[in-house]
C-alpha positions in Angstrom: 104.0 99.2 92.1 102.8 102.3 94.0 101.3 105.6 92.5 101.4 108.4 95.0 98.5 110.9 94.6 99.9 113.7 96.6 99.4 117.2 95.1 102.6 118.6 93.4 105.0 120.4 95.9 105.9 123.9 94.8 109.7 123.9 95.1 111.7 127.0 95.7 115.5 127.3 94.9 116.3 126.6 98.6 114.1 123.5 98.6 116.1 122.1 95.6 119.2 122.6 97.5 117.8 120.9 100.7 115.2 118.3 99.5 114.2 115.7 102.0 114.6 112.2 101.0 111.4 111.3 102.8 109.8 108.0 102.3 108.9 108.0 98.6 111.6 107.4 96.0 109.9 110.1 93.9 108.2 113.3 94.7 105.6 115.1 92.7 106.8 118.7 92.4 106.6 121.8 90.4 110.0 123.5 89.6 110.6 127.2 89.9 109.4 129.3 86.8 107.3 126.3 85.5 103.6 125.0 85.7 104.0 121.4 84.5 104.5 118.9 87.5 107.4 116.5 87.2 108.6 113.7 89.4 111.8 114.8 91.5 114.1 111.8 92.2 116.2 112.3 95.2 117.4 108.8 96.1 120.8 107.8 94.7 119.7 104.4 93.2 116.6 105.9 91.6 118.6 108.9 90.1 121.3 106.6 88.7 118.7 104.2 87.4 116.8 107.0 85.5 120.0 108.5 84.0 121.1 105.2 82.6 117.7 104.0 81.3 117.2 104.5 77.4 113.5 104.6 77.9 113.8 108.2 79.1 114.6 111.0 76.6 115.7 114.7 77.1 113.3 116.1 74.4 109.6 115.4 75.0 108.8 116.4 71.5 110.3 113.1 70.4 107.6 111.1 72.2 104.5 110.6 70.0 101.3 112.1 71.4 103.2 114.4 73.8 102.6 118.2 73.5 104.7 121.0 74.6 108.5 121.3 75.1 108.7 120.2 78.7 109.8 122.1 81.8 113.0 123.3 80.0 111.0 125.2 77.4 108.8 126.6 80.0 111.8 128.1 81.8 113.1 129.5 78.6 109.8 131.0 77.8 109.6 132.6 81.3 113.0 134.0 80.7 112.0 135.6 77.3 114.5 133.6 75.3 113.6 133.9 71.6 113.4 130.4 69.7 116.3 131.3 67.5 118.6 131.5 70.6 117.6 128.2 72.2 119.9 126.1 70.2 122.8 127.6 72.2 121.4 126.2 75.4 119.8 123.0 74.1 122.4 121.5 71.9 123.8 118.3 73.4 121.6 118.8 76.3 118.3 118.0 74.6 119.2 115.2 72.3 119.7 111.5 72.8 120.9 108.4 70.9 122.6 108.6 67.6 122.1 112.4 67.3 123.7 113.0 70.7 126.6 110.7 69.8 127.2 112.6 66.5 127.4 116.0 68.3 129.5 114.7 71.2 132.0 112.8 69.1 133.1 116.2 67.5 134.1 117.7 70.9 135.2 114.8 73.1 138.7 114.8 71.8 139.5 118.1 73.2 138.4 116.9 76.7 140.2 113.6 76.7 142.0 112.9 80.0 145.5 112.8 78.5 144.9 116.1 76.8 143.5 117.8 79.8 146.5 116.4 81.9 148.8 118.2 79.4 147.2 121.5 80.4 148.4 121.2 84.2 151.4 123.5 83.8 149.3 126.2 82.2 146.5 126.0 84.6 149.0 125.9 87.5 150.7 129.1 86.2 147.3 131.0 85.8 146.3 130.0 89.2 149.7 130.8 90.7 149.8 134.2 89.1 146.2 135.1 90.1 146.7 134.0 93.6 149.9 136.0 94.0 148.3 139.0 92.6 145.4 139.0 95.1 147.7 138.2 98.1 150.0 141.1 97.2 147.0 143.6 97.5 146.7 142.7 101.1 143.0 143.4 101.1 139.6 141.6 101.0 138.6 140.3 97.7 135.6 138.4 96.2 136.6 134.8 95.5 134.0 134.3 93.1 134.3 137.3 90.9 138.1 138.1 91.5 139.4 134.6 91.4 137.2 131.6 90.2 135.4 133.4 87.4 138.5 134.8 85.9 140.4 131.7 86.3 138.0 129.2 84.7 137.2 131.8 81.9 141.0 131.8 81.1 141.1 128.0 81.1 138.1 127.3 78.9 139.2 130.1 76.6 142.6 128.4 76.3 141.0 125.1 75.4 138.7 126.6 72.9 141.3 128.9 71.3 140.0 132.4 72.3 142.9 134.8 72.0 144.2 136.2 75.3 143.4 139.8 74.2 139.8 138.8 73.6 139.1 137.2 76.9 138.0 140.2 78.9 135.4 141.2 76.3 134.2 137.6 76.1 133.9 137.4 79.9 131.8 140.6 79.8 129.4 139.0 77.4 129.2 135.9 79.4 128.2 138.2 82.5 125.6 139.9 80.4 124.1 136.6 79.2 124.0 135.2 82.9 122.6 138.5 84.3 119.1 137.4 83.2 118.4 141.0 82.3 116.6 141.3 79.0 118.6 144.4 77.8 121.8 142.5 78.6 121.4 138.8 78.1 120.1 138.8 74.6 122.7 141.1 73.2 125.3 139.0 75.2 124.2 135.9 73.3 124.3 137.6 70.0 127.9 139.0 70.6 129.1 135.6 71.7 127.7 133.8 68.7 129.2 136.5 66.4 132.6 136.1 68.0 132.5 132.3 67.8 131.7 132.4 64.1 134.6 134.8 63.4 136.9 132.5 65.6 135.9 129.5 63.4 136.7 131.6 60.3 140.2 132.4 61.6 141.0 128.9 62.6 139.8 127.7 59.2 142.6 129.9 57.7 145.1 129.3 60.5 144.5 126.1 62.3 145.9 125.7 65.9 145.9 123.2 68.7 142.6 124.1 70.2 138.9 123.1 70.2 137.8 125.4 67.4 140.4 123.9 65.1 139.6 120.3 66.3 135.9 121.0 65.4 136.8 122.1 61.9 139.3 119.1 61.3 136.8 116.6 62.8 134.1 117.9 60.5 136.2 117.8 57.4 137.1 114.1 58.2 133.6 113.0 59.1 131.2 111.2 56.7 128.6 113.5 55.2 125.8 112.3 57.5 127.9 112.8 60.6 129.1 116.4 59.8 128.0 119.4 61.6 126.3 122.4 60.3 127.9 125.8 60.8 125.1 126.7 63.3 125.8 123.5 65.2 129.5 124.3 65.5 128.8 127.8 66.7 126.2 126.4 69.2 128.6 123.6 70.6 131.3 126.1 71.2 128.8 128.5 72.9 127.5 125.7 75.2 131.1 124.7 76.1 132.0 128.2 77.0 128.8 128.6 79.0 129.0 125.3 80.9 132.8 125.6 81.4 132.6 128.9 83.2 129.6 129.4 85.6 129.2 125.9 87.0 132.9 125.7 87.6 133.2 129.0 89.2 130.4 128.4 91.7 131.6 125.0 92.5 135.1 126.2 93.2 133.7 128.9 95.5 131.3 126.5 97.3 134.2 123.9 97.6 136.5 126.3 99.3 133.6 127.5 101.6 132.9 123.9 102.5 136.5 123.5 103.7 136.5 126.8 105.6 133.3 125.6 107.3 135.2 122.3 108.2 138.5 123.3 109.6 139.2 119.9 111.0 139.0 118.4 107.6 141.1 121.3 106.2 143.7 120.5 108.8 143.6 117.0 107.8 144.2 117.8 104.1 147.1 120.0 105.0 148.7 117.3 107.1 147.9 114.7 104.3 148.2 116.5 101.0 148.2 113.1 99.2 144.5 113.1 100.0 143.8 115.9 97.6 142.5 113.8 94.6 140.1 112.0 97.1 139.2 115.3 98.7 138.1 116.8 95.2 135.7 113.8 94.7 134.2 114.2 98.2 133.7 118.0 97.7 131.8 117.1 94.4 129.6 114.7 96.4 129.1 117.2 99.2 128.4 120.5 97.3 128.2 119.3 93.7 128.8 121.4 90.5 125.3 120.9 89.3 122.6 120.5 91.9 119.8 119.4 89.6 120.0 117.4 86.2 118.0 118.0 83.1 114.4 116.6 83.2 114.0 113.2 81.6 110.8 112.1 79.8 109.4 108.6 79.8 108.8 107.1 76.3 106.5 104.5 77.7 104.7 103.7 81.0 107.4 102.4 83.3 108.3 101.6 86.8 110.9 103.7 88.5 111.8 103.0 92.2 108.6 101.1 92.5 106.5 104.2 91.3 104.5 104.2 88.1 105.8 106.9 85.7 103.5 107.3 82.7 104.5 108.0 79.2 105.3 111.6 78.7 105.9 112.5 82.3 109.1 114.1 83.4 111.6 113.0 86.0 114.0 115.5 87.3 117.3 114.2 88.8 118.2 115.6 92.1 122.0 115.2 91.8 123.0 116.8 95.0 120.2 115.2 97.1 121.3 111.7 95.5 124.9 112.4 96.5 123.9 113.0 100.1 121.6 109.9 100.2 122.0 108.1 103.6 121.0 104.9 102.0 124.1 105.0 99.9 126.8 107.0 101.8 127.5 106.5 105.5 127.0 109.6 107.5 126.1 111.3 104.2 125.7 114.7 105.6 129.2 114.9 106.8 132.2 116.1 104.8 134.8 113.3 105.0 137.9 114.0 102.8 139.2 110.4 103.5 135.9 108.8 102.3 136.2 105.9 99.9 133.3 105.1 97.8 132.1 101.6 97.3 132.8 100.4 93.8 130.0 101.5 91.5 128.6 103.9 94.1 130.7 107.0 93.6 129.2 110.5 93.3 127.1 111.4 90.3 127.8 115.2 90.4 128.8 114.7 86.8 125.8 113.0 85.9 125.8 109.3 84.7 125.4 107.4 81.4 125.5 108.9 78.0 125.2 112.5 79.1 128.0 112.3 81.7 129.8 115.7 81.9 132.3 116.0 79.1 134.6 118.3 81.2 134.8 116.0 84.2 138.6 115.5 83.8 139.1 119.3 83.5 137.0 120.0 86.6 138.9 117.5 88.7 142.3 119.1 87.6 141.1 122.6 88.1 139.8 121.9 91.6 143.0 120.1 92.6 145.2 123.1 91.5 143.0 125.8 93.0 142.8 124.0 96.4 146.5 123.5 96.4 147.3 127.2 95.7 144.6 128.7 97.9 144.6 126.4 101.0 147.7 124.1 100.9 150.6 126.3 99.7 149.0 129.1 101.8 147.3 128.6 105.2 145.8 132.1 105.8 142.7 132.2 103.5 139.6 133.1 105.6 136.2 134.6 105.3 136.1 138.3 105.4 132.5 138.4 106.6 130.4 136.6 109.0 129.4 133.1 107.8 125.6 133.9 108.0 126.2 136.9 105.8 127.1 134.9 102.7 124.5 135.5 100.2 123.2 133.0 97.7 121.4 133.3 94.4 118.9 130.9 92.8 118.8 129.8 89.3 115.6 128.4 87.9 115.5 124.6 88.4 119.2 124.5 89.4 119.5 125.3 93.1 121.3 128.1 94.8 124.9 129.3 94.7 127.1 132.0 96.4 126.4 135.4 95.0 129.8 136.6 96.2 132.2 135.2 98.7 134.5 138.0 100.4 137.7 136.5 101.7 141.3 137.7 102.7 144.8 136.1 102.9 
């Protein structure tokens, strides 16, 4: 067992996107907007082991003798988020064990693969209409803000039950929240929470086939100790809206950019469209929807990848780095749409274990449909700017994503 004593490395957003696997399985680092050092796991086997080990928890407050709320709380403090708003970002994410199961059970039905598959015609129509509208303008457009954001907003709103007339306003509140500007993001959270509360009231009076109605039905049928509070229902819907929009929009933009960067792979996909499902999984491995996972905290002294992690210390999972680990994937830095992962060694872009992304089936379906309409049914999509002019934006502890992506048909 080894115990590296190197001083913590101050990571920037770009470092998070391009972490060296180095020689050590864990690196001692300080994430952006934090002061508490954590272990950064970058190797596939180590990341997967940590994510599946019940001796790690998401909430350090649950570990006796541990002080503070961990690096997540430090980031929220730095962002100026008041305590009363933190439930909207922490529910599901910061709980483990039976409590996590209780919350997840109430929303999992809406994201079951069979139910998501039934959405294909609707998502296909939304994508087709948006693509045709942008192509008809015969001008440059921003793929992120004119295509991927509107599309995924419509899809998640469809699932949750947001009326079509309300979606532009809801999208504006999401943008306010994501701006990070104090005079915008706090009112954005407040408006979203109030809207969700009103939506639950409407669905209580007139149930429909949507997640808001599912939550109310599931809660009514649950044993008393498994029921959700009103505030928990609002927070769950808020989290699903938030995580269903920004990560998906950024991933779709980055996935398209990756294919434009690799014209030989795009040509292969056009020649062999049956590769599309496999191509989606390779893009998830190559660019990932979430670059860095939530920090996990050791409930006891333990060994991880041959390194001693002491009780209360945090381990942050480098998902993108793990998915490019040359020890697991042959020629890991190359995009290969025909890649077949070895059994049990597929990408972990959706995480692993109990906290694996609920929306995985939805993300797979959306990506297939988007790539089909943008790049297979049409063969003229191209960048409208020089490749080195593509700007990226960093999010605390998450990596970098395209700020805008000007393209044209």
